[in-house]
Each structure stands twice: as C-alpha cells, then as structure tokens.
Phi, psi and omega in degrees: 000317180296321180297320179296323179298315181293326179294315179297317180298316180297321180296318179296318180297325178292327182284335187304312179300323180295313179297321179296319178297321178297319180296320181294321180295322179297315180296320180294320181297328183298330179275355182257354186281131177225173175242128176263129186262138180224147172287150169290156189302331179262012180055041177259342180202168179250127180244172181215160180221135183287145180217143176260122182292140179259333185277163180253314185280153182302310182297321180293324178292322175301311181296323179297317180287326176298317177298321181296330179291342176273340186292151172279114183299145181282343179274135180299153175075003173257149177232155179300148177285319184244157179206191181295335178274298178268104184219166179270123181279321181200162175218147180224131178255125177227100184065236180263011180253129175250118178261125184239123179257122183265160176287162185299333181294346176301325180291348179272358179290147172291169182301314181295317179298319182295315182296315181294321177296313180297317179298318180296317180296310184293312184293329178287310188285335178284000174278348177290129178303127180095353175250108181256339184224147173233130178241127183258145172223163178234117184053039177086354179257134184301142181285133183235159177275187183295341180263006180082012180269126179297139176291326179069193179295134182239144174255172177299325181277008172289343182249114184256126181242106187289338182260356179069344180230336185241140173237110184255258181269130183254154171220165180232136183215143173264120183246153177253128182233146179244121178241172184281154172275184185299322182282338179086009182255342181233171180247153177240131180279130176229155175235148183212138177259122184231151174258136183211161180285146186293340180275005174261130179289151178296327178299315179294320178303314182297313182294321178298321178292327175295319179295320179296331178093173183286160172276162181301326182287347182285339184054043181224176185231150183293155178243338184244132179304139184295336180281357180294137176251134175274114183276322178193156173222124178225151179235130178212129180053042177065019174247129179259122179258118184246119186248115180253165169276177187292348182296342179294342181272002187284339175050061178282346183251155177274074182235135180298150183299318180290334176291323177296311181301309188280345171296324178285311185296311183292327177292316182287324181283001168293337180281139184292342183266006183234124176252328184222160181225135171241133181257131178240153176235118185055036177082004184245136180248026178262158175079196183251157173294304174237282186239324190227343184267111186286145178269350185269012180244160176267126182263133176256166183302136178223105182268355179294336182276352182270130179277000000 
C-alpha cells in the first residue's frame, strides 16, 4: 500500500510542470485573442470571428491579420475582405500609425462595399498592440470621401454601429465637440469627421462622442465620466432632452461643473435644429448636477466659456 502511495505521488509531481505550462499558455493566449472582421456575403452587415495571434512583434502581427483578411471565413455568410482584385499593395508602420496603400480596384467598390471594407480593415488592424490609427490610400493617393475631404488616420471607434450587429446605410459627418482645457474651467473646440449608421441621430452621435472623450490630437480633456450611459436623446420644439444614468455624477475628472454642462450644451447647439438643452439623470430633472448647476432649467449656448 505504501509503495502504491509513493508511485502515485511521484506521478503527480511529474505532471505539475506540465499542468503549470498549460496554465501559462492559457493566460498567454488570452492576450493574443482578437476579432477579425468580415462583411456578410450580401454586404448588409459586418460580422467578426475570433482569432488567436501567433506572432510576437507588432509588424508581424499586422502582416498576420492582413493575411487573415484574405482568408475565406469558415463561418457561413461571411466573405473575405480582400481578394486578388481589391488588395493591399503595401503597408508602413510609423509609431502608432499604420499606413495602408490599396490597389486601384478599391475605387470600384460601391459605397456600401467601401464602407464595410474600410471598417473591417481599420477595426481589425487597430487591435494590434501599438497600432491606434490606420490611414488608407489608393495607389499612393490619400483616400477621400465624396466631398473630397481626406479620411485621414482612423480608429476603430471612427465607425459607429447603432445596432451592434448590423451596418446598413452609412453616412459621414463632421461634428463639433467641446472638451475641457487643462485647468478644467474652460472648453476647447474640436472637430471630428465620423462615419455612422443612418438610423442614428446626429444628437446621439454627438453625445456618444463626448462620452468617449477627446482624441490625443485634440489636446483637450474629457468632461463626462466614461462609465456614463446615454439612456435617451430626444428633440422637441428645438429643445434637446439628454437623459444619462447616475454615473455622470461620479466626477472622475477635475472639471468644473459648468464646463461639464456646457460641453454638452455647446456641442449640441452646433446643430441648427437645437436652441436649448435640458439634462436629465435617470429620467429626472430635479436637483443639481453636482453642487450648483440645476437640472430643472433649459441651458442655452454659452461661448464665453470657450477659449
């Protein structure tokens, strides 16, 4: 009996390094998992499939994902993003910017095909650690929209999908957003060009972008806590009613209370159909936002706070 005990104990001790190695591989794999995006076969929506990265270096991971965009997805109803016609001619990594030059056939895509292709490329490749922006060109010329405006560097959140699963009709709009300055007492005007689904209102688009916060290039600071949820946005008689959850009261940033209010008000009143804004929390317009700014009043545009 004692001999059997020692044999079992020795066997377990031999297994421990193996089991430990398996645990380490699992932990390592969790940091390698990404999603590769593909259009649905009828170009009605953008779908994704999980993939475990095999490469270690940033440039190698970029090349690995580019190859994946050519693959025929194993899941039905997905099609490759790239093919022998629409393909990537070259790519260049400069810091956190990835420049991708497409073949001339890219210009032959329909509007819906182009948006889904561009979204799939950007959203896939910006998952590589150290790649925050992707800039597309075609035969060496920067990619532009229908108005001749360059798209410039794009992030994954440049593409807004209101249904979380479907991308139908797209539009592109340049919006004006107001974020805080370094001291948190004034606002800084920024502009951003974003692509969004047509079933999303511009008012909702603006507030969501305020919650996401400024880009690094804006040299500005956020005004709304990132955990804030936008519950609803409605416009009636040129008044925009913006309903947040209670997380907006958490004040994680050193920003003055009136700067928070007017970052929302001044951003929304950039739209011609909005003159005033009322802010609600959990559907209630009573009390103060923090200490002094009342929720029961309608706020009008105030440019004195903008530097």
